[in-house]
C-alpha positions in Angstrom: -13.8 6.5 19.8 -14.3 8.6 16.6 -10.6 8.4 15.8 -10.5 4.7 16.5 -13.4 4.2 14.1 -11.7 6.2 11.4 -8.4 4.3 12.0 -10.3 1.0 11.7 -12.0 2.0 8.5 -8.7 3.1 6.9 -6.8 0.1 8.0 -9.4 -2.4 6.8 -9.7 -0.6 3.5 -5.9 -0.7 3.0 -5.8 -4.5 3.8 -8.5 -5.1 1.2 -7.1 -2.6 -1.3 -3.7 -4.5 -1.3 -5.4 -7.6 -2.5 -7.6 -5.7 -5.0 -4.5 -4.2 -6.7 -2.2 -7.2 -6.1 -4.4 -10.1 -7.1 -5.7 -8.4 -10.2 -2.1 -7.6 -11.3 -1.0 -11.1 -10.7 -4.0 -12.5 -12.6 -3.4 -10.4 -15.6 0.3 -11.2 -15.5 -0.4 -14.9 -15.4 -2.8 -14.6 -18.3 -0.2 -12.9 -20.4 2.4 -15.5 -19.5 -0.2 -18.3 -20.3 -0.8 -16.9 -23.8 2.9 -16.5 -24.5 4.2 -19.7 -23.0 1.0 -21.8 -23.8 0.9 -22.8 -20.2 -2.6 -24.1 -19.3 -2.1 -24.1 -15.6 -1.2 -20.3 -15.6 -4.5 -19.7 -17.4 -6.4 -21.7 -14.7 -4.6 -19.7 -12.0 -5.6 -16.4 -13.6 -9.2 -17.5 -13.8 -9.4 -18.7 -10.2 -7.7 -15.5 -9.1 -10.3 -13.4 -10.9 -13.1 -15.3 -9.1 -11.6 -14.4 -5.7 -10.6 -10.9 -6.7 -14.1 -9.9 -7.8 -15.4 -10.7 -4.2 -12.5 -8.8 -2.7 -13.1 -5.8 -4.9 -16.8 -5.7 -3.9 -15.9 -5.7 -0.1 -13.1 -3.2 -0.8 -15.6 -0.7 -2.3 -17.7 -1.0 0.9 -14.7 -0.4 3.1 -13.7 2.6 1.0 -17.1 4.1 1.8 -16.4 3.6 5.5 -13.0 5.3 5.1 -14.5 8.3 3.3 -17.4 8.5 5.7 -14.9 8.6 8.6 -12.9 11.4 6.8 -15.9 13.6 6.3 -17.4 13.0 9.7 -14.4 13.0 12.0 -11.8 15.3 10.4 -13.6 18.5 9.5 -10.7 20.8 10.4 -8.4 18.8 8.2 -10.7 19.0 5.1 -11.4 22.7 5.7 -7.7 23.5 5.6 -6.4 21.2 2.9 -9.4 21.1 0.5 -7.7 23.4 -1.9 -4.9 21.0 -2.7 -6.6 17.7 -1.8 -9.6 18.0 -4.0 -7.8 17.3 -7.3 -6.3 13.9 -6.5 -9.5 12.8 -4.8 -11.6 14.0 -7.7 -9.5 12.1 -10.2 -9.7 9.0 -8.0 -13.5 9.0 -8.5 -13.0 8.5 -12.3 -10.3 5.9 -11.6 -12.9 4.1 -9.5 -15.3 4.2 -12.4 -12.7 2.6 -14.6 -12.0 -0.1 -12.0 -15.7 -1.0 -11.8 -16.2 -1.2 -15.5 -13.1 -3.1 -16.5 -12.8 -5.3 -13.5 -16.2 -6.8 -14.1 -15.8 -6.9 -17.9 -12.5 -8.9 -17.4 -14.1 -11.3 -15.0 -17.2 -12.0 -17.0 -15.7 -12.3 -20.5 -13.4 -15.3 -20.0 -13.8 -17.4 -23.2 -16.4 -14.9 -24.6 -13.9 -12.5 -26.2 -10.6 -13.0 -28.0 -7.4 -13.5 -25.9 -5.9 -10.1 -26.9 -9.0 -8.1 -26.1 -9.4 -9.9 -22.8 -5.8 -9.1 -21.8 -6.6 -5.5 -22.9 -9.6 -5.5 -20.5 -7.3 -6.8 -17.7 -4.6 -4.2 -18.3 -7.3 -1.5 -18.2 -8.7 -2.9 -14.9 -5.2 -2.9 -13.4 -4.6 0.6 -14.8 -7.7 1.9 -13.0 -6.7 0.3 -9.8 -3.2 1.7 -9.9 -4.4 5.1 -10.9 -6.7 5.1 -7.9 -3.8 4.1 -5.7 -1.7 6.8 -7.2 -4.2 9.5 -6.3 -4.9 8.3 -2.7 -1.2 7.8 -1.9 -0.1 11.1 -3.4 -2.8 12.9 -1.4 -1.5 11.1 1.7 2.0 12.1 0.9 1.0 15.8 1.0 0.3 15.3 4.7 3.9 14.3 5.4 5.4 16.7 2.8 3.1 19.8 2.7 3.4 22.3 -0.2 6.6 24.4 0.0 8.4 22.2 2.6 12.2 22.8 2.7 15.2 20.9 3.8 16.1 21.9 7.4 18.8 19.5 8.5 22.5 19.5 7.7 23.9 16.0 8.0 27.5 17.2 7.7 27.3 19.4 10.8 24.3 17.9 12.6 22.6 21.3 12.7 18.8 21.1 12.9 16.2 23.8 12.3 12.4 23.5 12.8 10.3 22.8 9.7 10.0 25.7 7.2 8.1 26.2 4.0 8.1 28.6 1.1 4.7 30.0 0.1 3.8 32.2 -2.9 2.0 35.4 -2.2 -0.9 36.6 -4.5 1.5 39.1 -6.1 3.9 36.3 -7.0 6.6 36.9 -4.4 8.0 34.0 -2.3 7.5 34.1 1.4 9.5 31.8 3.7 7.6 30.8 6.9 8.5 28.4 9.7 6.0 26.2 11.4 5.5 28.5 14.3 4.7 31.4 12.0 2.2 29.3 10.1 0.4 28.3 13.3 0.2 31.9 14.5 -1.2 32.9 11.1 -3.8 30.2 11.0 -5.0 31.2 14.5 -4.9 35.0 14.1 -5.6 35.5 10.3 -6.8 32.3 8.6 -7.9 34.2 5.5 -4.3 35.4 4.9 -3.0 31.9 5.2 -5.7 30.6 2.8 -4.7 33.3 0.3 -1.0 32.2 0.5 -1.9 28.5 0.2 -4.2 29.2 -2.8 -1.6 31.3 -4.5 1.0 28.6 -3.9 -1.2 25.9 -5.3 -2.2 28.0 -8.3 1.5 28.6 -9.1 2.3 24.9 -9.2 -1.1 23.8 -10.6 -3.6 21.7 -8.7 -2.2 18.6 -10.4 1.4 19.6 -10.5 1.6 20.3 -6.8 0.7 16.7 -6.1 3.5 15.2 -8.1 6.1 17.9 -7.3 5.8 17.1 -3.7 8.8 15.2 -2.3 8.0 11.5 -1.9 5.0 11.5 -4.1 6.2 9.1 -6.8 8.4 6.9 -4.5 5.5 6.6 -2.0 3.1 5.6 -4.7 5.5 3.0 -6.2 6.3 1.7 -2.7 2.6 1.2 -1.9 1.8 -0.5 -5.2 4.7 -2.9 -5.0 3.8 -3.6 -1.3 0.3 -4.5 -2.4 1.6 -6.9 -5.0 4.1 -8.5 -2.6 1.3 -8.9 0.0 -0.8 -10.8 -2.5 2.2 -12.9 -3.7 3.1 -14.1 -0.2 -0.5 -14.7 0.7 -1.0 -16.8 -2.4 2.1 -18.8 -1.7 0.8 -19.5 1.8 -2.5 -20.7 0.3 -0.8 -22.9 -2.3 1.4 -24.4 0.4 -1.7 -25.2 2.4 -3.5 -26.8 -0.5 -0.6 -28.8 -2.1 -0.6 -31.2 0.9 -4.3 -31.9 0.6 -4.9 -32.6 -3.1 -4.5 -35.7 -5.2 -1.2 -36.4 -6.9 -2.5 -35.7 -10.4 -3.4 -32.1 -9.4 -0.2 -31.2 -7.5 1.5 -30.1 -10.7 -1.0 -27.1 -10.8 0.3 -26.0 -7.4 3.9 -26.6 -8.2 3.6 -24.4 -11.3 1.8 -21.8 -9.2 4.4 -21.7 -6.4 7.3 -21.5 -9.0 5.9 -18.5 -10.8 4.9 -16.8 -7.5 8.3 -17.3 -6.0 9.9 -15.8 -9.1 7.6 -12.8 -9.0 8.2 -12.5 -5.2 12.0 -12.3 -5.7 11.6 -9.7 -8.5 9.2 -7.4 -6.6 11.1 -7.7 -3.3 14.3 -6.5 -5.1 12.4 -3.6 -6.7 10.9 -2.7 -3.3 14.4 -2.5 -1.8 15.5 -0.1 -4.5 12.4 2.1 -4.0 13.0 2.0 -0.2 16.4 3.5 -0.7 14.9 6.6 -2.5 12.2 6.9 0.1 14.8 6.9 2.9 16.7 9.6 1.1 13.5 11.8 1.0 12.7 11.2 4.6 16.3 12.1 5.6 16.1 15.4 3.7 12.6 16.6 4.5 11.5 14.7 7.6 14.7 14.5 9.8 12.3 14.4 12.8 10.9 11.0 11.7 14.4 9.7 10.9 15.6 10.6 14.4 12.7 8.6 15.9 13.2 5.7 13.4 16.8 5.4 14.3 16.2 6.0 18.0 18.9 8.7 18.3 18.2 9.5 21.9 21.0 8.8 24.4 19.1 9.9 27.5 15.8 8.2 26.9 16.8 4.9 28.5 15.8 2.8 25.5 17.7 0.0 23.8 18.1 0.5 20.0 19.5 -1.6 17.2 22.7 0.6 17.4 23.3 -0.9 20.8 23.6 -4.5 19.4 27.3 -5.5 19.0 28.5 -5.9 15.4 25.0 -5.6 13.9 24.4 -2.1 15.3 27.5 -0.3 13.8 27.0 -2.1 10.5 23.3 -1.0 10.4 24.1 2.6 11.4 26.8 2.9 8.8 24.6 1.4 6.1 21.6 3.7 6.8 23.9 6.8 6.9 25.3 5.9 3.5 21.9 5.2 2.0 20.4 8.4 3.5 23.3 10.8 3.1 25.8 9.1 0.9 28.5 9.1 3.6 29.1 6.9 6.7 30.6 10.0 8.4 27.3 11.9 8.3 25.4 12.7 11.5 22.0 11.4 12.3 19.6 14.1 13.7 19.6 14.0 17.5 16.2 13.2 18.9 16.6 15.6 21.9 17.8 18.5 19.6 14.3 18.4 18.1 11.7 20.5 19.9 9.2 18.4 21.7 6.2 19.4 19.5 7.9 17.9 16.5 9.2 14.6 18.0 7.4 11.5 16.8 7.0 8.7 19.4 10.1 6.5 19.7 8.0 3.4 19.4 8.4 3.7 15.6 12.1 2.6 16.0 10.9 -0.8 17.0 8.0 -0.9 14.6 10.3 0.1 11.7 13.1 -2.4 12.4 10.7 -5.2 13.1 9.2 -4.6 9.7 12.7 -4.5 8.1 13.8 -7.7 9.9 10.6 -9.6 8.9 10.8 -8.5 5.3 14.4 -9.6 5.0 13.5 -13.0 6.5 10.7 -13.4 4.1 13.0 -12.6 1.2 15.6 -15.0 2.4 12.9 -17.7 2.6 11.9 -17.1 -1.0 15.5 -17.7 -2.0 15.5 -21.0 0.0 12.3 -22.1 -1.7 13.8 -21.2 -5.1 16.8 -23.3 -4.3 14.6 -26.4 -3.8 12.2 -25.8 -6.7 14.7 -24.7 -9.4 18.1 -26.0 -8.3 17.2 -29.2 -6.6 14.1 -29.6 -8.8 12.1 -31.1 -6.0 9.2 -30.1 -3.7 10.2 -28.1 -0.6 10.8 -30.1 2.6 7.9 -30.3 5.0 9.5 -27.9 7.5 9.9 -25.3 4.7 6.3 -25.8 3.6 5.0 -25.4 7.1 6.9 -22.1 7.4 5.2 -20.9 4.2 1.8 -21.3 5.9 2.6 -18.3 8.0 3.2 -16.0 5.0 -0.3 -14.4 4.9 0.0 -13.2 8.5 3.6 -12.3 8.3 3.3 -10.1 5.2 0.3 -8.3 6.6 2.3 -7.5 9.7 5.1 -6.1 7.5 2.6 -4.1 5.5 0.7 -2.6 8.5 4.0 -1.9 10.3 5.1 0.0 7.3 2.0 2.2 7.3 2.3 2.7 11.1 5.9 3.9 10.6 4.7 6.4 8.0 1.7 7.6 9.9 3.0 7.6 13.5 6.2 9.2 12.2 4.2 12.3 11.3 2.6 12.7 14.8 1.7 14.8 16.6 0.7 16.4 13.3 -2.0 15.5 10.8 -0.3 17.8 8.2 3.3 18.0 9.3 4.2 21.4 10.8 0.9 22.9 9.7 -2.1 21.2 11.4 -2.1 19.2 14.6 -4.3 16.2 15.2 -6.3 18.1 17.8 -7.1 20.9 15.4 -7.9 18.5 12.5 -10.2 16.2 14.4 -13.9 16.7 15.3 -14.5 17.9 18.8 -17.7 17.2 20.7 -19.9 14.3 22.0 -20.9 11.4 19.8 -24.7 10.7 19.5 -26.1 7.3 20.3 -27.4 7.0 16.7 -23.9 7.4 15.3 -22.5 4.8 17.7 -25.3 2.3 16.7 -24.6 3.0 13.0 -20.9 2.5 13.3 -21.4 -0.7 15.3 -23.7 -2.2 12.6 -21.2 -1.1 9.9 -18.3 -2.7 11.6 -20.2 -6.0 12.0 -21.1 -6.0 8.3 -17.5 -5.3 7.3 -16.3 -8.0 9.6 -18.6 -10.5 8.0 -17.3 -9.4 4.6 -13.7 -10.0 5.8 -14.7 -13.4 7.0 -16.3 -14.2 3.7 -13.1 -13.2 1.8 -11.0 -15.5 4.0 -13.4 -18.4 3.4 -13.5 -17.8 -0.3 -9.7 -17.4 -0.5 -9.4 -20.8 1.1 -11.3 -22.1 -2.0 -8.9 -20.4 -4.3 -6.9 -23.4 -5.2 -9.3 -26.1 -4.1 -10.4 -29.0 -6.2 -14.0 -27.5 -6.1 -12.9 -24.2 -7.7 -10.8 -25.9 -10.3 -13.6 -28.3 -11.2 -15.9 -25.2 -11.6 -13.5 -23.8 -14.2 -13.3 -27.1 -16.1 -17.1 -27.3 -16.1 -17.4 -23.8 -17.4 -15.0 -24.7 -20.2 -17.0 -27.8 -21.1 -20.3 -25.8 -21.2 -18.7 -23.1 -23.4 -17.3 -25.9 -25.7 -20.7 -27.6 -25.8 -22.4 -24.3 -26.6 -19.9 -23.5 -29.4 -20.4 -27.0 -30.8 -24.2 -26.6 -30.7 -24.1 -23.2 -32.4 -21.8 -24.6 -35.1 -24.2 -27.5 -35.7 -27.2 -25.1 -36.0 -25.3 -23.0 -38.5 -24.4 -26.1 -40.6 -28.1 -27.2 -40.6 -29.3 -23.8 -41.7 -26.7 -23.8 -44.4 
């Protein structure tokens, strides 16, 4: 139950965090474009997005508390072992959160109250704080898949596999190679010796340097940020597709402009994500061959059907992945059964991973189809296309969650790959009734917050919200006119 609560907290926080990062980024982008292109509809979109994003941000802060509470309460073994190299990114994240709070609210509440350039500056700072926060969290998570000192242990040319190994630095400065079994024995028999090695290793690289020198740190961060933006883009397209059918003709141009710019951004960011994905696959192939074996389902005796078994598509996919991962279609995938049982991730991630890939490719193809109608044909999308767009918010969330499932399940049965198992990291013991009641109440509160976000998001492009913006503009104009009249009278 404790692990389920922790998983719930982290998953909900990630869902909300995507929209916090993505919607704020889109809002600031639209404001910049509005100022440059003198496009009034872009400015209205940016303002309506900030109204929704401020609510999402508030609920996200609450879910973040739940995620941190779960980490402290349910994973004491994990924090005890990794505190030495985890504290720096998490400590910096606190200051990033302060920046988020300050600039997010300043950006939202200073529309028409400060100059355009300064307002854009506030927006850029808000997005910068959100991205810095994401960088710290994702890089800390990356250390769980690529612990300090991890080495390449698989030869794709020969197919030879060795169990995970690491290079640590001793207090006297000498390098000490250790495999996973030796690390486990040391942690069990002489934990102080292991802590000394880990501390010396971290001090050599630096508490900040070790975070960003870890394989996969930068690519994982970029992949997560772009995923957040894409999730927001597809969700907003779905919302606009829902609203465009229900508004008066004179207001449809607003939604057409919105869908056009969102489709362009979606195509750009989807392309960028594909490029980043290539570099991530390369790092997984080099440092986590165990995960790659499960992702590709390289088990001939497990009685499962994999994508490689599909005629035509299978061989093409296999050759493509080999080329992307190893630079040669003649390379060998790591064999799942050659990997010791204690390092094998569940084969379910093969289906999760390729479902995610298939869905994302379908979503990208649908963006190209929408672009064909909007820009080439210069007409609204046909009704059957519009109805398909209504499923975007759910589809993109499935893609996002399946991506994180591949990342996290692919590391199991380890919390820190090759170093600390889930059983050793998690809390052991009974759960008090008080904690169960507290957790239940918290889940109910968060569930209400999620419902409120969905309800408010539905108002995002509604006539009511647009009318609110127009009324605010009129009030500001009246105030400025009144102030000007008073100044003239005093003069």
